[in-house]
Legacy VTK file of the C-alpha trace (Angstrom):
# vtk DataFile Version 3.0
C-alpha trace
ASCII
DATASET POLYDATA
POINTS 69 float
8.960 -102.714 -35.109
11.765 -100.330 -36.076
11.296 -98.180 -39.178
13.971 -98.728 -41.830
15.957 -95.579 -42.676
16.191 -94.546 -46.318
19.865 -93.996 -47.083
21.398 -92.723 -50.299
24.963 -92.163 -51.397
26.199 -88.750 -52.516
27.856 -89.277 -55.904
31.301 -87.702 -56.224
31.434 -86.539 -52.594
34.751 -86.854 -50.740
34.888 -87.607 -47.015
36.570 -84.725 -45.119
38.231 -87.202 -42.727
39.565 -90.135 -44.774
39.380 -88.446 -48.228
37.621 -91.498 -49.737
35.313 -90.700 -52.653
31.735 -91.979 -53.033
31.540 -93.233 -49.438
29.221 -90.614 -47.902
25.613 -91.572 -47.326
22.796 -89.170 -46.527
19.798 -90.061 -44.383
17.156 -88.558 -42.092
16.952 -89.569 -38.444
14.438 -87.955 -36.069
13.904 -85.117 -38.582
17.644 -84.354 -38.640
19.607 -84.729 -41.874
22.776 -86.755 -41.300
25.807 -87.677 -43.394
28.037 -90.648 -42.563
31.107 -92.156 -44.214
30.884 -95.933 -44.570
34.695 -96.241 -44.508
35.801 -94.242 -41.446
32.416 -93.598 -39.734
32.785 -89.789 -39.966
29.425 -88.190 -39.122
27.860 -84.779 -39.496
24.348 -83.599 -38.677
22.542 -80.751 -40.381
19.964 -79.149 -38.128
16.798 -77.656 -39.539
17.316 -73.997 -40.485
14.460 -72.959 -38.166
16.118 -74.706 -35.221
19.446 -73.057 -36.029
17.852 -69.605 -36.301
16.128 -69.933 -32.935
19.361 -71.189 -31.359
21.500 -68.410 -32.869
19.143 -65.445 -32.353
20.124 -64.926 -28.705
23.904 -65.151 -29.245
26.127 -62.109 -28.946
29.339 -62.356 -30.955
32.144 -60.210 -29.591
34.701 -61.060 -32.228
36.153 -63.832 -34.349
39.496 -65.370 -33.411
41.846 -65.794 -36.389
45.006 -67.729 -35.483
48.162 -66.324 -37.011
46.597 -63.008 -37.920
LINES 1 70
69 0 1 2 3 4 5 6 7 8 9 10 11 12 13 14 15 16 17 18 19 20 21 22 23 24 25 26 27 28 29 30 31 32 33 34 35 36 37 38 39 40 41 42 43 44 45 46 47 48 49 50 51 52 53 54 55 56 57 58 59 60 61 62 63 64 65 66 67 68
């Protein structure tokens, strides 16, 4: 039996892709916070801060590319 995901809409939020308002829903899937637009299917995942820290700790940044600068 598949567990039903709890989904909630983010009031006043605007989708970065289609610019529709009040269409983004927030839910947890496999301990990862996800946002999805019900209009255009835009998706974004937010990794746990501990996972991000362990992933980023071994990176060496040489510089940041700024187009047009």
